[in-house]
N, C-alpha and C positions, 0 to 999 in steps of 0.2 A: 628196185622194179626189176634190172638187168642181175638176172642170179648168175649170167656166164661171167660178171666182174669186169667186163668191156665197158669203157666209157661211152657215151653219146657220140663221139667225135672218132673214135677209133674204130667204127665198124668198115666192114669191106664196101668197095664200092658198088657191089650188086645188092648191098642192103637196102632195103626197102621200108621207108618210116610206115606207109600206108599197110605192108604186110606184118610189121612189127606191131603196130597197134593193133590190126586185126586178130593176132595171134594174142596179144595180150588180152584182148576182150574176149576172145574163145576161152583162156585160161580162166578168167574171171567167171565165166557163167559154168564153167565147169566144176568151179570148187563149190 
């Protein structure tokens, strides 16, 4: 799912699970 290659536990402190889920949702709708 994460094309960036980073693990789910290596994201920066500023990372937001909600924002990631929203981005993934929008990406899926855009496909």
